[in-house]
All heavy atoms as a GROMACS GRO file, in nm:
protein
  564
    1MET      N    1   1.512   2.470  -4.964
    1MET     CA    2   1.375   2.507  -4.962
    1MET      C    3   1.315   2.449  -4.825
    1MET      O    4   1.340   2.333  -4.796
    1MET     CB    5   1.301   2.452  -5.080
    1MET     CG    6   1.153   2.473  -5.086
    1MET     SD    7   1.126   2.574  -5.235
    1MET     CE    8   0.953   2.589  -5.223
    2MET      N    9   1.237   2.526  -4.760
    2MET     CA   10   1.178   2.486  -4.633
    2MET      C   11   1.043   2.414  -4.658
    2MET      O   12   0.971   2.452  -4.744
    2MET     CB   13   1.147   2.609  -4.543
    2MET     CG   14   1.267   2.669  -4.480
    2MET     SD   15   1.216   2.797  -4.358
    2MET     CE   16   1.372   2.866  -4.318
    3THR      N   17   1.018   2.319  -4.566
    3THR     CA   18   0.887   2.252  -4.565
    3THR      C   19   0.789   2.353  -4.499
    3THR      O   20   0.833   2.452  -4.437
    3THR     CB   21   0.886   2.119  -4.491
    3THR    OG1   22   0.915   2.152  -4.352
    3THR    CG2   23   0.992   2.027  -4.539
    4GLU      N   24   0.660   2.325  -4.512
    4GLU     CA   25   0.565   2.407  -4.448
    4GLU      C   26   0.580   2.422  -4.294
    4GLU      O   27   0.570   2.524  -4.236
    4GLU     CB   28   0.420   2.363  -4.482
    4GLU     CG   29   0.306   2.448  -4.426
    4GLU     CD   30   0.172   2.394  -4.471
    4GLU    OE1   31   0.161   2.326  -4.574
    4GLU    OE2   32   0.073   2.429  -4.392
    5LYS      N   33   0.607   2.308  -4.236
    5LYS     CA   34   0.630   2.302  -4.094
    5LYS      C   35   0.759   2.375  -4.053
    5LYS      O   36   0.758   2.447  -3.951
    5LYS     CB   37   0.633   2.164  -4.036
    5LYS     CG   38   0.617   2.151  -3.882
    5LYS     CD   39   0.624   2.013  -3.830
    5LYS     CE   40   0.498   1.941  -3.865
    5LYS     NZ   41   0.499   1.796  -3.809
    6GLU      N   42   0.868   2.364  -4.133
    6GLU     CA   43   0.986   2.434  -4.102
    6GLU      C   44   0.963   2.588  -4.112
    6GLU      O   45   1.007   2.666  -4.025
    6GLU     CB   46   1.097   2.402  -4.200
    6GLU     CG   47   1.156   2.265  -4.175
    6GLU     CD   48   1.253   2.219  -4.285
    6GLU    OE1   49   1.270   2.292  -4.383
    6GLU    OE2   50   1.324   2.118  -4.257
    7LEU      N   51   0.880   2.632  -4.202
    7LEU     CA   52   0.847   2.768  -4.224
    7LEU      C   53   0.767   2.823  -4.094
    7LEU      O   54   0.791   2.928  -4.043
    7LEU     CB   55   0.768   2.798  -4.348
    7LEU     CG   56   0.746   2.942  -4.384
    7LEU    CD1   57   0.874   3.015  -4.400
    7LEU    CD2   58   0.665   2.949  -4.511
    8MET      N   59   0.671   2.739  -4.044
    8MET     CA   60   0.599   2.776  -3.927
    8MET      C   61   0.699   2.787  -3.808
    8MET      O   62   0.686   2.875  -3.726
    8MET     CB   63   0.493   2.678  -3.902
    8MET     CG   64   0.380   2.684  -4.003
    8MET     SD   65   0.232   2.584  -3.956
    8MET     CE   66   0.175   2.692  -3.815
    9MET      N   67   0.800   2.693  -3.801
    9MET     CA   68   0.881   2.696  -3.692
    9MET      C   69   0.972   2.820  -3.700
    9MET      O   70   0.994   2.885  -3.606
    9MET     CB   71   0.977   2.575  -3.698
    9MET     CG   72   0.906   2.440  -3.669
    9MET     SD   73   0.994   2.291  -3.724
    9MET     CE   74   1.124   2.292  -3.594
   10TYR      N   75   1.014   2.865  -3.825
   10TYR     CA   76   1.097   2.975  -3.846
   10TYR      C   77   1.017   3.101  -3.801
   10TYR      O   78   1.075   3.191  -3.740
   10TYR     CB   79   1.141   2.982  -3.995
   10TYR     CG   80   1.217   3.108  -4.027
   10TYR    CD1   81   1.346   3.130  -3.998
   10TYR    CD2   82   1.146   3.214  -4.093
   10TYR    CE1   83   1.412   3.245  -4.026
   10TYR    CE2   84   1.215   3.328  -4.129
   10TYR     CZ   85   1.342   3.342  -4.093
   10TYR     OH   86   1.407   3.458  -4.125
   11ARG      N   87   0.891   3.111  -3.842
   11ARG     CA   88   0.810   3.230  -3.815
   11ARG      C   89   0.777   3.239  -3.668
   11ARG      O   90   0.728   3.341  -3.620
   11ARG     CB   91   0.691   3.227  -3.899
   11ARG     CG   92   0.712   3.251  -4.041
   11ARG     CD   93   0.596   3.254  -4.119
   11ARG     NE   94   0.619   3.286  -4.262
   11ARG     CZ   95   0.544   3.259  -4.362
   11ARG    NH1   96   0.426   3.192  -4.341
   11ARG    NH2   97   0.577   3.296  -4.486
   12ALA      N   98   0.796   3.133  -3.592
   12ALA     CA   99   0.765   3.130  -3.448
   12ALA      C  100   0.867   3.208  -3.363
   12ALA      O  101   0.854   3.243  -3.253
   12ALA     CB  102   0.752   2.988  -3.395
   13GLN      N  103   0.982   3.238  -3.426
   13GLN     CA  104   1.089   3.309  -3.353
   13GLN      C  105   1.036   3.441  -3.301
   13GLN      O  106   0.971   3.520  -3.380
   13GLN     CB  107   1.209   3.332  -3.445
   13GLN     CG  108   1.284   3.206  -3.481
   13GLN     CD  109   1.396   3.235  -3.579
   13GLN    OE1  110   1.512   3.227  -3.528
   13GLN    NE2  111   1.371   3.265  -3.696
   14ASP      N  112   1.068   3.473  -3.175
   14ASP     CA  113   1.027   3.593  -3.110
   14ASP      C  114   0.877   3.618  -3.098
   14ASP      O  115   0.831   3.733  -3.080
   14ASP     CB  116   1.090   3.720  -3.179
   14ASP     CG  117   1.238   3.705  -3.178
   14ASP    OD1  118   1.302   3.676  -3.074
   14ASP    OD2  119   1.307   3.745  -3.280
   15ARG      N  120   0.794   3.508  -3.106
   15ARG     CA  121   0.654   3.519  -3.085
   15ARG      C  122   0.620   3.418  -2.982
   15ARG      O  123   0.675   3.318  -2.965
   15ARG     CB  124   0.589   3.475  -3.219
   15ARG     CG  125   0.611   3.569  -3.338
   15ARG     CD  126   0.558   3.516  -3.464
   15ARG     NE  127   0.417   3.555  -3.474
   15ARG     CZ  128   0.341   3.538  -3.579
   15ARG    NH1  129   0.391   3.476  -3.682
   15ARG    NH2  130   0.215   3.567  -3.580
   16LYS      N  131   0.514   3.455  -2.916
   16LYS     CA  132   0.448   3.361  -2.814
   16LYS      C  133   0.375   3.256  -2.891
   16LYS      O  134   0.288   3.282  -2.982
   16LYS     CB  135   0.356   3.437  -2.725
   16LYS     CG  136   0.310   3.356  -2.607
   16LYS     CD  137   0.243   3.426  -2.497
   16LYS     CE  138   0.203   3.324  -2.390
   16LYS     NZ  139   0.152   3.392  -2.277
   17VAL      N  140   0.401   3.130  -2.862
   17VAL     CA  141   0.347   3.021  -2.933
   17VAL      C  142   0.303   2.912  -2.838
   17VAL      O  143   0.345   2.902  -2.722
   17VAL     CB  144   0.449   2.962  -3.035
   17VAL    CG1  145   0.484   3.054  -3.146
   17VAL    CG2  146   0.579   2.906  -2.961
   18ARG      N  147   0.216   2.822  -2.895
   18ARG     CA  148   0.178   2.699  -2.825
   18ARG      C  149   0.204   2.585  -2.928
   18ARG      O  150   0.149   2.586  -3.040
   18ARG     CB  151   0.022   2.706  -2.799
   18ARG     CG  152  -0.024   2.569  -2.736
   18ARG     CD  153  -0.176   2.574  -2.706
   18ARG     NE  154  -0.208   2.674  -2.608
   18ARG     CZ  155  -0.298   2.772  -2.625
   18ARG    NH1  156  -0.364   2.779  -2.740
   18ARG    NH2  157  -0.319   2.866  -2.530
   19VAL      N  158   0.289   2.498  -2.878
   19VAL     CA  159   0.333   2.378  -2.969
   19VAL      C  160   0.259   2.256  -2.915
   19VAL      O  161   0.283   2.221  -2.793
   19VAL     CB  162   0.484   2.370  -2.977
   19VAL    CG1  163   0.522   2.249  -3.064
   19VAL    CG2  164   0.546   2.491  -3.024
   20LYS      N  165   0.187   2.191  -2.992
   20LYS     CA  166   0.131   2.059  -2.954
   20LYS      C  167   0.221   1.952  -3.017
   20LYS      O  168   0.232   1.948  -3.135
   20LYS     CB  169  -0.015   2.048  -3.001
   20LYS     CG  170  -0.074   1.917  -2.951
   20LYS     CD  171  -0.220   1.906  -3.001
   20LYS     CE  172  -0.272   1.763  -2.944
   20LYS     NZ  173  -0.405   1.746  -3.015
   21CYS      N  174   0.270   1.869  -2.935
   21CYS     CA  175   0.357   1.756  -2.979
   21CYS      C  176   0.276   1.636  -3.014
   21CYS      O  177   0.160   1.626  -2.968
   21CYS     CB  178   0.463   1.726  -2.875
   21CYS     SG  179   0.569   1.855  -2.835
   22VAL      N  180   0.329   1.544  -3.096
   22VAL     CA  181   0.254   1.427  -3.133
   22VAL      C  182   0.222   1.337  -3.021
   22VAL      O  183   0.122   1.261  -3.023
   22VAL     CB  184   0.331   1.349  -3.248
   22VAL    CG1  185   0.343   1.428  -3.372
   22VAL    CG2  186   0.467   1.304  -3.199
   23ASP      N  187   0.296   1.343  -2.907
   23ASP     CA  188   0.266   1.266  -2.792
   23ASP      C  189   0.166   1.328  -2.696
   23ASP      O  190   0.137   1.281  -2.593
   23ASP     CB  191   0.394   1.234  -2.714
   23ASP     CG  192   0.455   1.353  -2.643
   23ASP    OD1  193   0.406   1.461  -2.658
   23ASP    OD2  194   0.569   1.332  -2.575
   24GLY      N  195   0.110   1.446  -2.741
   24GLY     CA  196   0.010   1.516  -2.660
   24GLY      C  197   0.057   1.624  -2.568
   24GLY      O  198  -0.025   1.702  -2.515
   25THR      N  199   0.187   1.633  -2.554
   25THR     CA  200   0.249   1.738  -2.473
   25THR      C  201   0.226   1.875  -2.532
   25THR      O  202   0.232   1.887  -2.653
   25THR     CB  203   0.399   1.712  -2.458
   25THR    OG1  204   0.423   1.585  -2.397
   25THR    CG2  205   0.462   1.823  -2.364
   26ILE      N  206   0.194   1.967  -2.451
   26ILE     CA  207   0.174   2.110  -2.503
   26ILE      C  208   0.278   2.194  -2.439
   26ILE      O  209   0.297   2.195  -2.311
   26ILE     CB  210   0.035   2.166  -2.474
   26ILE    CG1  211  -0.071   2.080  -2.547
   26ILE    CG2  212   0.026   2.310  -2.499
   26ILE    CD1  213  -0.217   2.109  -2.527
   27VAL      N  214   0.349   2.273  -2.519
   27VAL     CA  215   0.453   2.360  -2.470
   27VAL      C  216   0.414   2.504  -2.510
   27VAL      O  217   0.396   2.526  -2.629
   27VAL     CB  218   0.593   2.325  -2.528
   27VAL    CG1  219   0.701   2.419  -2.478
   27VAL    CG2  220   0.633   2.180  -2.490
   28GLU      N  221   0.408   2.597  -2.416
   28GLU     CA  222   0.386   2.735  -2.444
   28GLU      C  223   0.502   2.817  -2.400
   28GLU      O  224   0.565   2.790  -2.296
   28GLU     CB  225   0.258   2.780  -2.366
   28GLU     CG  226   0.127   2.734  -2.428
   28GLU     CD  227   0.011   2.800  -2.365
   28GLU    OE1  228   0.018   2.908  -2.308
   28GLU    OE2  229  -0.102   2.737  -2.369
   29GLY      N  230   0.538   2.915  -2.480
   29GLY     CA  231   0.645   3.000  -2.452
   29GLY      C  232   0.676   3.089  -2.566
   29GLY      O  233   0.585   3.105  -2.657
   30VAL      N  234   0.797   3.148  -2.570
   30VAL     CA  235   0.835   3.228  -2.679
   30VAL      C  236   0.933   3.154  -2.767
   30VAL      O  237   1.035   3.096  -2.713
   30VAL     CB  238   0.899   3.366  -2.626
   30VAL    CG1  239   0.954   3.452  -2.740
   30VAL    CG2  240   0.800   3.440  -2.541
   31GLY      N  241   0.921   3.163  -2.895
   31GLY     CA  242   1.013   3.094  -2.987
   31GLY      C  243   1.142   3.166  -2.971
   31GLY      O  244   1.157   3.281  -3.009
   32ASP      N  245   1.252   3.100  -2.932
   32ASP     CA  246   1.376   3.158  -2.910
   32ASP      C  247   1.462   3.155  -3.038
   32ASP      O  248   1.514   3.261  -3.083
   32ASP     CB  249   1.456   3.091  -2.790
   32ASP     CG  250   1.561   3.177  -2.736
   32ASP    OD1  251   1.539   3.290  -2.703
   32ASP    OD2  252   1.673   3.123  -2.726
   33PHE      N  253   1.477   3.038  -3.095
   33PHE     CA  254   1.552   3.032  -3.222
   33PHE      C  255   1.518   2.902  -3.295
   33PHE      O  256   1.468   2.803  -3.241
   33PHE     CB  257   1.702   3.043  -3.208
   33PHE     CG  258   1.770   2.950  -3.113
   33PHE    CD1  259   1.811   2.824  -3.147
   33PHE    CD2  260   1.782   2.987  -2.977
   33PHE    CE1  261   1.865   2.743  -3.062
   33PHE    CE2  262   1.842   2.894  -2.894
   33PHE     CZ  263   1.886   2.778  -2.928
   34PHE      N  264   1.535   2.910  -3.428
   34PHE     CA  265   1.515   2.805  -3.521
   34PHE      C  266   1.639   2.743  -3.579
   34PHE      O  267   1.733   2.829  -3.611
   34PHE     CB  268   1.426   2.848  -3.638
   34PHE     CG  269   1.409   2.752  -3.753
   34PHE    CD1  270   1.337   2.640  -3.737
   34PHE    CD2  271   1.474   2.780  -3.870
   34PHE    CE1  272   1.321   2.552  -3.841
   34PHE    CE2  273   1.463   2.684  -3.976
   34PHE     CZ  274   1.384   2.578  -3.966
   35THR      N  275   1.662   2.618  -3.576
   35THR     CA  276   1.780   2.555  -3.630
   35THR      C  277   1.742   2.475  -3.761
   35THR      O  278   1.663   2.393  -3.750
   35THR     CB  279   1.849   2.464  -3.526
   35THR    OG1  280   1.877   2.536  -3.408
   35THR    CG2  281   1.987   2.415  -3.582
   36GLN      N  282   1.807   2.513  -3.869
   36GLN     CA  283   1.782   2.441  -3.995
   36GLN      C  284   1.840   2.303  -3.989
   36GLN      O  285   1.932   2.276  -3.917
   36GLN     CB  286   1.853   2.518  -4.109
   36GLN     CG  287   1.806   2.659  -4.128
   36GLN     CD  288   1.883   2.717  -4.248
   36GLN    OE1  289   1.873   2.672  -4.357
   36GLN    NE2  290   1.957   2.820  -4.214
   37PRO      N  291   1.777   2.215  -4.069
   37PRO     CA  292   1.832   2.074  -4.065
   37PRO      C  293   1.983   2.064  -4.094
   37PRO      O  294   2.054   1.986  -4.025
   37PRO     CB  295   1.749   2.008  -4.182
   37PRO     CG  296   1.632   2.084  -4.192
   37PRO     CD  297   1.667   2.226  -4.151
   38LEU      N  298   2.033   2.144  -4.186
   38LEU     CA  299   2.176   2.134  -4.221
   38LEU      C  300   2.270   2.183  -4.109
   38LEU      O  301   2.383   2.140  -4.097
   38LEU     CB  302   2.208   2.216  -4.343
   38LEU     CG  303   2.141   2.167  -4.480
   38LEU    CD1  304   2.174   2.268  -4.591
   38LEU    CD2  305   2.205   2.031  -4.516
   39ASP      N  306   2.214   2.257  -4.016
   39ASP     CA  307   2.298   2.304  -3.900
   39ASP      C  308   2.274   2.222  -3.777
   39ASP      O  309   2.318   2.257  -3.673
   39ASP     CB  310   2.262   2.457  -3.877
   39ASP     CG  311   2.298   2.545  -3.989
   39ASP    OD1  312   2.389   2.513  -4.064
   39ASP    OD2  313   2.228   2.650  -4.008
   40ASN      N  314   2.199   2.115  -3.784
   40ASN     CA  315   2.162   2.034  -3.667
   40ASN      C  316   2.217   1.896  -3.692
   40ASN      O  317   2.222   1.844  -3.805
   40ASN     CB  318   2.016   2.038  -3.646
   40ASN     CG  319   1.973   2.023  -3.505
   40ASN    OD1  320   2.056   2.018  -3.420
   40ASN    ND2  321   1.843   2.000  -3.488
   41GLU      N  322   2.246   1.823  -3.585
   41GLU     CA  323   2.285   1.687  -3.594
   41GLU      C  324   2.187   1.597  -3.511
   41GLU      O  325   2.178   1.628  -3.389
   41GLU     CB  326   2.428   1.664  -3.538
   41GLU     CG  327   2.489   1.532  -3.544
   41GLU     CD  328   2.495   1.476  -3.689
   41GLU    OE1  329   2.533   1.543  -3.783
   41GLU    OE2  330   2.462   1.356  -3.703
   42PRO      N  331   2.113   1.506  -3.562
   42PRO     CA  332   2.106   1.473  -3.698
   42PRO      C  333   2.030   1.579  -3.776
   42PRO      O  334   1.975   1.668  -3.717
   42PRO     CB  335   2.029   1.336  -3.701
   42PRO     CG  336   1.939   1.350  -3.572
   42PRO     CD  337   2.017   1.433  -3.476
   43GLU      N  338   2.034   1.567  -3.904
   43GLU     CA  339   1.987   1.669  -3.992
   43GLU      C  340   1.829   1.683  -3.987
   43GLU      O  341   1.754   1.647  -4.080
   43GLU     CB  342   2.030   1.654  -4.132
   43GLU     CG  343   2.174   1.677  -4.144
   43GLU     CD  344   2.229   1.661  -4.288
   43GLU    OE1  345   2.151   1.627  -4.381
   43GLU    OE2  346   2.350   1.696  -4.304
   44ILE      N  347   1.778   1.728  -3.869
   44ILE     CA  348   1.637   1.752  -3.852
   44ILE      C  349   1.614   1.898  -3.793
   44ILE      O  350   1.696   1.943  -3.707
   44ILE     CB  351   1.581   1.655  -3.748
   44ILE    CG1  352   1.598   1.510  -3.795
   44ILE    CG2  353   1.438   1.684  -3.711
   44ILE    CD1  354   1.570   1.408  -3.689
   45ALA      N  355   1.511   1.970  -3.843
   45ALA     CA  356   1.491   2.107  -3.799
   45ALA      C  357   1.446   2.102  -3.656
   45ALA      O  358   1.385   2.006  -3.614
   45ALA     CB  359   1.379   2.166  -3.885
   46GLU      N  360   1.485   2.207  -3.587
   46GLU     CA  361   1.450   2.215  -3.442
   46GLU      C  362   1.418   2.359  -3.403
   46GLU      O  363   1.478   2.458  -3.457
   46GLU     CB  364   1.570   2.169  -3.356
   46GLU     CG  365   1.543   2.169  -3.207
   46GLU     CD  366   1.657   2.111  -3.125
   46GLU    OE1  367   1.771   2.102  -3.184
   46GLU    OE2  368   1.639   2.081  -3.007
   47ILE      N  369   1.315   2.371  -3.322
   47ILE     CA  370   1.281   2.511  -3.264
   47ILE      C  371   1.310   2.499  -3.117
   47ILE      O  372   1.283   2.395  -3.050
   47ILE     CB  373   1.142   2.541  -3.288
   47ILE    CG1  374   1.112   2.692  -3.246
   47ILE    CG2  375   1.041   2.454  -3.230
   47ILE    CD1  376   0.988   2.756  -3.297
   48THR      N  377   1.358   2.607  -3.058
   48THR     CA  378   1.382   2.616  -2.913
   48THR      C  379   1.284   2.714  -2.852
   48THR      O  380   1.272   2.825  -2.907
   48THR     CB  381   1.529   2.664  -2.885
   48THR    OG1  382   1.617   2.561  -2.941
   48THR    CG2  383   1.550   2.666  -2.734
   49ILE      N  384   1.207   2.673  -2.753
   49ILE     CA  385   1.108   2.756  -2.689
   49ILE      C  386   1.163   2.796  -2.556
   49ILE      O  387   1.206   2.716  -2.472
   49ILE     CB  388   0.973   2.678  -2.672
   49ILE    CG1  389   0.927   2.620  -2.811
   49ILE    CG2  390   0.869   2.758  -2.605
   49ILE    CD1  391   0.881   2.713  -2.909
   50ARG      N  392   1.146   2.928  -2.525
   50ARG     CA  393   1.191   2.976  -2.391
   50ARG      C  394   1.060   2.982  -2.302
   50ARG      O  395   0.960   3.053  -2.337
   50ARG     CB  396   1.245   3.113  -2.413
   50ARG     CG  397   1.293   3.174  -2.277
   50ARG     CD  398   1.366   3.306  -2.290
   50ARG     NE  399   1.487   3.292  -2.366
   50ARG     CZ  400   1.611   3.249  -2.316
   50ARG    NH1  401   1.611   3.220  -2.185
   50ARG    NH2  402   1.709   3.234  -2.391
   51LYS      N  403   1.072   2.911  -2.195
   51LYS     CA  404   0.965   2.915  -2.088
   51LYS      C  405   1.019   2.990  -1.971
   51LYS      O  406   1.120   2.945  -1.904
   51LYS     CB  407   0.924   2.777  -2.051
   51LYS     CG  408   0.848   2.707  -2.163
   51LYS     CD  409   0.796   2.572  -2.113
   51LYS     CE  410   0.710   2.580  -1.996
   51LYS     NZ  411   0.574   2.571  -2.015
   52GLY      N  412   0.963   3.099  -1.931
   52GLY     CA  413   1.010   3.173  -1.813
   52GLY      C  414   1.143   3.242  -1.842
   52GLY      O  415   1.172   3.273  -1.954
   53GLU      N  416   1.222   3.266  -1.734
   53GLU     CA  417   1.342   3.337  -1.746
   53GLU      C  418   1.458   3.257  -1.807
   53GLU      O  419   1.540   3.311  -1.884
   53GLU     CB  420   1.385   3.391  -1.612
   53GLU     CG  421   1.293   3.492  -1.550
   53GLU     CD  422   1.293   3.622  -1.627
   53GLU    OE1  423   1.407   3.670  -1.664
   53GLU    OE2  424   1.183   3.673  -1.657
   54SER      N  425   1.466   3.130  -1.773
   54SER     CA  426   1.591   3.059  -1.815
   54SER      C  427   1.557   2.918  -1.867
   54SER      O  428   1.656   2.851  -1.909
   54SER     CB  429   1.682   3.046  -1.697
   54SER     OG  430   1.625   2.978  -1.588
   55ALA      N  431   1.444   2.872  -1.872
   55ALA     CA  432   1.411   2.735  -1.921
   55ALA      C  433   1.405   2.736  -2.074
   55ALA      O  434   1.328   2.815  -2.140
   55ALA     CB  435   1.288   2.678  -1.864
   56LEU      N  436   1.484   2.654  -2.141
   56LEU     CA  437   1.478   2.638  -2.284
   56LEU      C  438   1.434   2.494  -2.319
   56LEU      O  439   1.491   2.399  -2.254
   56LEU     CB  440   1.615   2.664  -2.345
   56LEU     CG  441   1.661   2.805  -2.338
   56LEU    CD1  442   1.807   2.809  -2.389
   56LEU    CD2  443   1.577   2.901  -2.414
   57ILE      N  444   1.343   2.476  -2.418
   57ILE     CA  445   1.296   2.336  -2.451
   57ILE      C  446   1.317   2.333  -2.604
   57ILE      O  447   1.261   2.407  -2.678
   57ILE     CB  448   1.152   2.318  -2.418
   57ILE    CG1  449   1.139   2.330  -2.267
   57ILE    CG2  450   1.102   2.188  -2.470
   57ILE    CD1  451   0.991   2.334  -2.217
   58GLY      N  452   1.398   2.234  -2.645
   58GLY     CA  453   1.422   2.210  -2.793
   58GLY      C  454   1.320   2.102  -2.840
   58GLY      O  455   1.296   1.994  -2.775
   59ILE      N  456   1.254   2.136  -2.950
   59ILE     CA  457   1.150   2.044  -3.005
   59ILE      C  458   1.190   2.023  -3.151
   59ILE      O  459   1.197   2.117  -3.231
   59ILE     CB  460   1.008   2.099  -2.998
   59ILE    CG1  461   0.983   2.132  -2.854
   59ILE    CG2  462   0.908   1.996  -3.045
   59ILE    CD1  463   0.850   2.203  -2.835
   60THR      N  464   1.200   1.900  -3.193
   60THR     CA  465   1.235   1.872  -3.336
   60THR      C  466   1.113   1.861  -3.424
   60THR      O  467   1.004   1.834  -3.368
   60THR     CB  468   1.324   1.743  -3.353
   60THR    OG1  469   1.251   1.637  -3.304
   60THR    CG2  470   1.460   1.753  -3.278
   61GLU      N  471   1.134   1.881  -3.549
   61GLU     CA  472   1.018   1.882  -3.643
   61GLU      C  473   0.925   1.753  -3.632
   61GLU      O  474   0.811   1.772  -3.629
   61GLU     CB  475   1.071   1.902  -3.788
   61GLU     CG  476   0.955   1.908  -3.891
   61GLU     CD  477   1.009   1.928  -4.033
   61GLU    OE1  478   1.133   1.924  -4.051
   61GLU    OE2  479   0.928   1.955  -4.114
   62PRO      N  480   0.988   1.637  -3.622
   62PRO     CA  481   0.896   1.516  -3.617
   62PRO      C  482   0.816   1.508  -3.491
   62PRO      O  483   0.720   1.443  -3.482
   62PRO     CB  484   0.995   1.398  -3.623
   62PRO     CG  485   1.126   1.449  -3.679
   62PRO     CD  486   1.126   1.592  -3.641
   63GLU      N  487   0.861   1.577  -3.384
   63GLU     CA  488   0.784   1.572  -3.257
   63GLU      C  489   0.661   1.671  -3.258
   63GLU      O  490   0.581   1.662  -3.173
   63GLU     CB  491   0.878   1.617  -3.145
   63GLU     CG  492   0.994   1.525  -3.124
   63GLU     CD  493   1.093   1.572  -3.021
   63GLU    OE1  494   1.150   1.688  -3.039
   63GLU    OE2  495   1.112   1.507  -2.915
   64ILE      N  496   0.656   1.764  -3.356
   64ILE     CA  497   0.556   1.869  -3.357
   64ILE      C  498   0.437   1.818  -3.441
   64ILE      O  499   0.444   1.779  -3.548
   64ILE     CB  500   0.612   1.994  -3.421
   64ILE    CG1  501   0.725   2.051  -3.331
   64ILE    CG2  502   0.500   2.102  -3.443
   64ILE    CD1  503   0.798   2.162  -3.392
   65ASP      N  504   0.315   1.835  -3.370
   65ASP     CA  505   0.190   1.812  -3.436
   65ASP      C  506   0.141   1.944  -3.497
   65ASP      O  507   0.111   1.957  -3.618
   65ASP     CB  508   0.093   1.754  -3.346
   65ASP     CG  509  -0.041   1.717  -3.406
   65ASP    OD1  510  -0.041   1.686  -3.525
   65ASP    OD2  511  -0.147   1.720  -3.339
   66THR      N  512   0.131   2.050  -3.408
   66THR     CA  513   0.081   2.175  -3.456
   66THR      C  514   0.151   2.289  -3.379
   66THR      O  515   0.209   2.271  -3.272
   66THR     CB  516  -0.072   2.201  -3.427
   66THR    OG1  517  -0.098   2.190  -3.292
   66THR    CG2  518  -0.160   2.100  -3.501
   67ILE      N  519   0.163   2.410  -3.452
   67ILE     CA  520   0.215   2.526  -3.390
   67ILE      C  521   0.110   2.639  -3.400
   67ILE      O  522   0.053   2.660  -3.510
   67ILE     CB  523   0.344   2.575  -3.461
   67ILE    CG1  524   0.456   2.473  -3.451
   67ILE    CG2  525   0.392   2.707  -3.398
   67ILE    CD1  526   0.582   2.502  -3.531
   68GLU      N  527   0.074   2.698  -3.291
   68GLU     CA  528  -0.021   2.807  -3.289
   68GLU      C  529   0.050   2.928  -3.240
   68GLU      O  530   0.114   2.931  -3.128
   68GLU     CB  531  -0.132   2.763  -3.192
   68GLU     CG  532  -0.245   2.866  -3.177
   68GLU     CD  533  -0.351   2.827  -3.086
   68GLU    OE1  534  -0.352   2.712  -3.044
   68GLU    OE2  535  -0.435   2.908  -3.052
   69TYR      N  536   0.034   3.040  -3.306
   69TYR     CA  537   0.085   3.170  -3.276
   69TYR      C  538  -0.015   3.233  -3.180
   69TYR      O  539  -0.128   3.251  -3.218
   69TYR     CB  540   0.116   3.256  -3.394
   69TYR     CG  541   0.209   3.190  -3.500
   69TYR    CD1  542   0.156   3.187  -3.636
   69TYR    CD2  543   0.328   3.134  -3.470
   69TYR    CE1  544   0.237   3.123  -3.733
   69TYR    CE2  545   0.408   3.079  -3.564
   69TYR     CZ  546   0.360   3.077  -3.698
   69TYR     OH  547   0.438   3.019  -3.793
   70LEU      N  548   0.030   3.276  -3.061
   70LEU     CA  549  -0.064   3.332  -2.968
   70LEU      C  550  -0.064   3.484  -2.976
   70LEU      O  551  -0.147   3.547  -2.897
   70LEU     CB  552  -0.026   3.289  -2.824
   70LEU     CG  553  -0.026   3.140  -2.806
   70LEU    CD1  554   0.017   3.101  -2.669
   70LEU    CD2  555  -0.169   3.080  -2.834
   71GLU      N  556   0.023   3.549  -3.052
   71GLU     CA  557   0.016   3.697  -3.064
   71GLU      C  558   0.048   3.732  -3.204
   71GLU      O  559   0.095   3.660  -3.282
   71GLU     CB  560   0.114   3.762  -2.963
   71GLU     CG  561   0.251   3.720  -2.976
   71GLU     CD  562   0.350   3.793  -2.879
   71GLU    OE1  563   0.318   3.805  -2.761
   71GLU    OE2  564   0.452   3.834  -2.927
   0.00000   0.00000   0.00000
C-alpha cells in the first residue's frame, strides 16, 4: 500500500511538476519515473525529475515537502 506522498510521486510520472524540498530547494521538470521503496536501496521511495534534455534529479520521499502538478 502506498502512502499519500508516494501516490503523488507516482502520479507525477510524465507530468510537469514543481517539487518543493524540505530544505527550500524547488525543482521543476517532468516526472521521469517513480521507484518504489522495495526496489530502492535504502528502502525509500524516489522520484526522478527530468530537467531539460539530459539532466536527471533524484529526490527521495523524506526530502519532499510538496509536489505541485503544473499541467
